[in-house]
C-alpha positions in Angstrom: 38.8 -14.4 26.9 41.0 -12.4 29.3 38.7 -9.4 29.3 34.9 -8.8 29.4 33.4 -9.1 26.0 32.4 -5.8 24.2 29.0 -6.6 22.8 27.8 -5.5 19.3 24.6 -4.1 21.0 23.7 -3.6 24.6 19.9 -3.8 25.1 20.3 -4.3 28.9 21.9 -0.8 29.1 19.2 0.5 26.9 16.4 -0.9 29.1 18.0 0.8 32.2 17.7 4.2 30.4 14.2 3.8 29.0 12.6 1.5 31.6 10.4 4.1 33.3 9.1 5.7 30.1 8.6 2.2 28.5 6.7 0.8 31.5 4.5 4.0 31.6 3.8 3.6 27.8 2.9 0.0 28.3 0.7 0.8 31.2 -1.1 3.5 29.3 -1.9 1.0 26.4 -3.1 -1.6 28.8 -5.4 0.8 30.6 -6.8 2.1 27.2 -8.2 -1.4 26.3 -7.2 -0.7 22.7 -4.3 -2.8 21.3 -4.3 -2.5 17.5 -4.3 0.6 15.2 -5.4 3.1 17.9 -4.2 6.4 19.1 -0.7 5.2 19.9 0.0 4.1 16.4 -1.4 7.4 15.0 0.5 9.5 17.4 3.8 7.7 16.7 3.3 8.0 12.9 2.7 11.8 13.2 5.8 12.3 15.5 8.1 10.2 13.3 6.8 12.1 10.1 7.7 15.4 11.8 11.1 14.1 12.8 11.9 12.6 9.5 10.5 15.4 7.4 7.8 13.7 5.5 4.1 14.1 5.3 3.0 10.6 6.1 4.2 7.6 8.0 2.3 4.3 7.9 3.4 1.8 10.7 3.6 -1.8 9.7 4.7 -5.1 11.2 8.2 -5.3 9.8 10.7 -3.7 7.6 10.2 -6.4 5.0 6.5 -5.8 5.0 7.2 -2.1 4.5 9.3 -2.8 1.5 6.6 -5.1 -0.1 3.9 -2.6 0.6 6.0 0.3 -0.7 6.7 -1.5 -4.0 3.0 -2.4 -4.4 2.1 1.2 -3.7 4.2 2.5 -6.6 2.4 0.0 -8.9 5.1 -2.8 -9.3 3.5 -5.8 -10.9 4.6 -9.5 -11.2 7.3 -9.7 -13.8 8.4 -6.2 -13.5 12.3 -5.6 -13.3 13.6 -3.8 -10.2 17.1 -2.4 -10.1 18.6 -3.0 -6.6 21.9 -3.7 -4.9 23.4 -7.1 -4.2 25.1 -6.0 -0.9 22.3 -5.7 1.7 20.1 -7.7 4.0 18.2 -10.3 2.1 14.9 -8.6 3.0 15.5 -6.1 0.2 15.6 -8.8 -2.4 13.0 -10.9 -0.7 10.5 -8.1 -1.0 11.1 -7.9 -4.7 10.4 -11.6 -5.0 7.4 -11.4 -2.8 5.7 -9.1 -5.2 6.6 -11.3 -8.0 9.2 -9.0 -9.5 12.6 -9.7 -10.9 15.7 -8.2 -9.2 18.4 -6.8 -11.4 21.6 -6.2 -9.5 24.2 -3.5 -10.1 27.6 -3.1 -8.3 28.2 -0.8 -5.3 30.5 2.1 -4.9 33.4 2.8 -2.4 30.9 3.5 0.4 29.0 0.3 -0.1 25.9 1.8 -1.6 24.5 1.3 -5.0 26.8 2.8 -7.8 24.4 5.4 -9.2 26.4 6.0 -12.3 26.3 2.3 -13.0 22.6 2.4 -12.2 22.2 5.0 -14.9 24.0 2.8 -17.3 21.8 -0.2 -16.5 18.7 1.9 -16.9 20.0 3.1 -20.3 20.5 -0.4 -21.5 17.4 -2.1 -20.0 14.3 -0.3 -20.8 12.2 -2.9 -19.0 13.4 -1.8 -15.5 10.2 -0.5 -13.8 11.7 0.8 -10.4 14.8 1.4 -8.4 15.3 0.1 -4.9 18.5 1.6 -3.4 19.7 1.0 0.1 21.4 3.6 2.3 23.8 0.9 3.5 25.5 1.1 7.0 23.6 4.4 7.4 25.7 6.1 4.7 23.4 8.4 2.6 23.3 8.1 -1.2 23.2 11.3 -3.3 19.6 12.4 -3.3 20.0 14.5 -6.4 21.5 11.7 -8.4 18.5 9.6 -7.4 16.1 12.3 -8.4 17.9 12.5 -11.8 17.4 8.8 -12.4 13.7 9.1 -11.7 13.3 12.0 -13.9 15.5 10.9 -16.9 14.3 7.3 -17.0 10.8 7.6 -15.7 11.3 5.0 -13.0 9.8 4.9 -9.6 12.1 4.9 -6.6 11.5 3.3 -3.2 14.4 4.0 -0.8 15.4 1.3 1.7 16.1 3.5 4.9 16.2 0.6 7.3 19.7 1.7 8.3 19.7 5.4 7.7 17.4 7.0 10.2 19.2 10.2 11.0 21.4 10.4 7.9 21.3 13.3 5.5 23.1 14.7 2.5 23.0 18.1 1.0 20.8 19.1 3.8 18.2 16.4 3.0 17.3 13.4 5.1 17.4 10.1 3.3 14.0 8.9 1.9 12.9 12.1 0.2 14.2 11.4 -3.4 11.6 8.9 -4.5 8.0 8.2 -4.4 8.3 6.4 -1.1 10.8 5.1 1.4 10.7 2.5 4.1 12.3 1.9 7.4 12.6 -0.9 10.0 12.2 -1.0 13.7 14.1 -4.1 14.3 15.8 -3.9 17.6 19.3 -3.3 16.4 18.3 -0.3 14.3 19.1 3.3 15.3 15.3 3.6 16.2 14.6 0.0 17.3 11.6 -1.4 19.0 11.5 -4.3 21.4 10.5 -6.8 18.6 9.7 -6.3 14.9 8.2 -3.2 13.3 8.5 -1.1 10.2 7.0 1.9 8.4 6.3 3.3 4.9 7.4 7.0 4.6 6.0 9.2 1.9 4.7 12.7 1.1 2.2 11.4 -1.4 -1.2 11.0 0.2 -2.3 8.5 -2.4 0.5 6.2 -1.5 -0.1 6.6 2.3 -3.8 5.8 1.7 -3.0 2.7 -0.2 -0.3 1.7 2.3 -2.9 1.8 5.1 -5.2 -0.4 3.2 -2.6 -2.9 2.2 -1.4 -3.3 5.8 -4.8 -4.2 7.0 -6.1 -7.1 4.9 -6.7 -4.7 2.0 -9.6 -3.2 3.9 -10.8 0.3 3.1 -13.7 0.1 5.5 -14.9 -2.4 8.0 -15.3 -5.7 6.2 -14.8 -4.1 2.8 -11.7 -5.7 1.2 -10.6 -4.0 -1.9 -7.2 -5.6 -2.4 -5.5 -8.8 -1.3 -3.5 -7.1 1.4 -1.4 -8.2 4.3 -1.8 -8.7 8.1 0.9 -6.2 8.9 -0.1 -3.7 11.6 2.4 -2.0 14.0 0.7 -2.7 17.3 -0.2 -0.2 20.1 2.4 -1.5 22.5 5.5 -1.0 20.1 4.1 2.4 18.9 3.7 3.6 22.4 7.3 2.6 23.4 8.8 3.9 20.2 6.9 7.3 20.6 7.6 8.0 24.3 10.8 5.9 25.2 12.9 5.7 22.0 12.1 8.6 19.6 12.7 11.4 22.1 16.2 9.9 22.7 17.1 9.3 19.1 18.9 12.5 18.5 21.2 12.0 21.5 21.8 8.4 20.4 22.7 9.5 17.0 25.3 12.0 18.5 26.9 9.3 20.5 27.0 7.0 17.5 28.7 9.8 15.6 31.3 10.3 18.3 32.2 6.7 18.6 32.5 6.4 14.8 34.8 9.5 14.7 37.0 7.9 17.4 37.3 4.8 15.4 38.2 6.6 12.2 40.9 8.5 14.0 42.6 5.5 15.5 42.4 3.0 12.6 44.3 4.9 10.0 47.5 2.7 10.3 45.8 -0.6 11.0 45.0 -3.4 8.8 41.2 -2.6 9.0 40.3 0.3 6.7 37.1 2.2 7.7 34.3 2.3 5.0 33.2 6.0 5.0 30.2 7.7 3.3 31.0 9.4 0.0 29.5 12.6 1.4 26.9 13.9 3.9 26.2 12.7 7.4 26.0 9.1 8.1 23.5 7.7 10.6 26.2 5.2 11.7 24.0 2.3 12.0 27.1 0.1 11.5 30.9 0.9 11.6 32.1 -1.2 8.7 35.7 -1.9 8.0 37.5 -3.8 5.2 40.3 -6.2 6.2 43.3 -5.5 4.0 44.4 -9.0 4.3 42.5 -12.0 5.6 39.1 -11.2 6.8 38.6 -14.5 8.5 41.7 -14.2 10.5 40.8 -10.8 11.5 37.4 -11.8 12.5 38.7 -14.7 14.6 41.3 -12.5 16.2 38.7 -9.9 17.3 36.3 -12.6 18.6 39.1 -14.2 20.6 39.7 -10.7 22.1 36.2 -10.5 23.3 35.0 -8.0 20.6 31.4 -8.4 19.3 32.3 -8.2 15.6 30.0 -9.0 12.9 29.8 -9.5 9.1 27.4 -7.5 6.9 27.0 -9.2 4.4 29.2 -12.2 3.6 26.9 -13.7 0.8 25.6 -11.4 -1.9 21.9 -11.6 -2.5 22.1 -13.0 -6.0 24.3 -15.7 -4.6 21.7 -16.8 -1.9 20.2 -20.3 -2.6 16.7 -18.7 -2.5 17.7 -16.7 -5.6 18.7 -19.7 -7.7 17.9 -18.9 -11.4 16.1 -15.8 -10.2 17.2 -12.3 -11.0 19.8 -10.8 -13.4 23.1 -8.8 -13.0 24.1 -5.8 -14.9 27.9 -6.0 -15.3 30.2 -7.4 -12.8 29.8 -7.1 -9.0 33.6 -6.6 -8.2 33.2 -4.0 -5.5 30.2 -5.9 -3.8 32.1 -9.1 -3.8 35.1 -7.5 -2.2 32.9 -6.0 0.6 31.3 -9.5 1.1 34.6 -11.2 1.4 36.4 -8.6 3.6 33.9 -6.4 5.6 33.8 -6.6 9.4 31.5 -4.5 11.5 32.7 -3.1 14.8 30.6 -2.6 18.0 28.7 0.7 17.6 25.9 1.7 19.9 24.9 4.5 22.2 26.0 2.6 25.3 29.5 1.6 24.5 31.8 3.1 27.1 35.1 5.0 26.3 37.0 2.1 27.9 35.3 -0.5 25.6 36.1 1.6 22.6 39.7 1.6 23.5 39.5 -2.2 23.9 38.1 -2.5 20.4 40.8 -0.3 19.1 43.6 -2.1 20.8 42.4 -5.4 19.3 41.8 -3.8 15.8 45.4 -2.2 15.8 46.9 -5.7 16.3 45.4 -6.7 13.0 48.0 -6.4 10.3 
């Protein structure tokens, strides 16, 4: 490489910004002598609920656990059919499989999110579908009113996967409010990421919140009284304290920088061989900046990597094509759009610490792709 690499994420730069607040949070937890499910978790849950616009947040150990707990909280049973998207991180499908349910896949629209018109057609044809699990992919918000119409028309429960959409909104509504519950992830690369794994269930239904708190802690509703076969899935005090005092207060400014970087990319890539994937409407959280290679995605990927650009692929293998899904699940119609994204999508570096100079390096390399 002739130039310094432009990383997909820059955790070292993040640490320089948050270091003093993070160390103070860690010190406070250490001095408290309380490490699991204490005041730091409760305080972070309350602060995040206010920021997101929901009544309840229940911190858990990972985004995957949040998905499983969310599905269990809405009453999904083994054998139930769950309508979801084939184009996402495998955790979305894995949560369906972990509760013993059957994933039913429907194609995506031009933004990469679940095609909600096709979802309605699938629900019309398949009365056995119990719930819908959409993903606000790349941080692009799905239509909350269309989701609400699916819920009302077909009587299905909805759990929104908001792992990539913290800060996104559409029609003045944050993602995660259209269904019975939503979930998010605090994996380090997320817009609101921890220094390790973590996740949360988001809901304004007190019954769902109460059950989620039981399920995350061995199914316990009182000391040594286990009413369900729950999980060991607790957001710990250290992560909660760092998220609450070092990350969450900075999230709005981080989102503003992500939006500015994304706008610069969109402005400059109009005539290149890499077409930006934009939200259908609303304000994206810009978790990723996805583009579609008009020609050979592998050649474009190799070109960018050779130029020192930290380019990624999200997601080159559709969930129903993963070996773990062999003979599991079903597909409604074809997956033409999802397959095209899987074959041709590339993700450009997008994080709050990318410099203007590095943005121009990314664009110079991208504009050389024909």
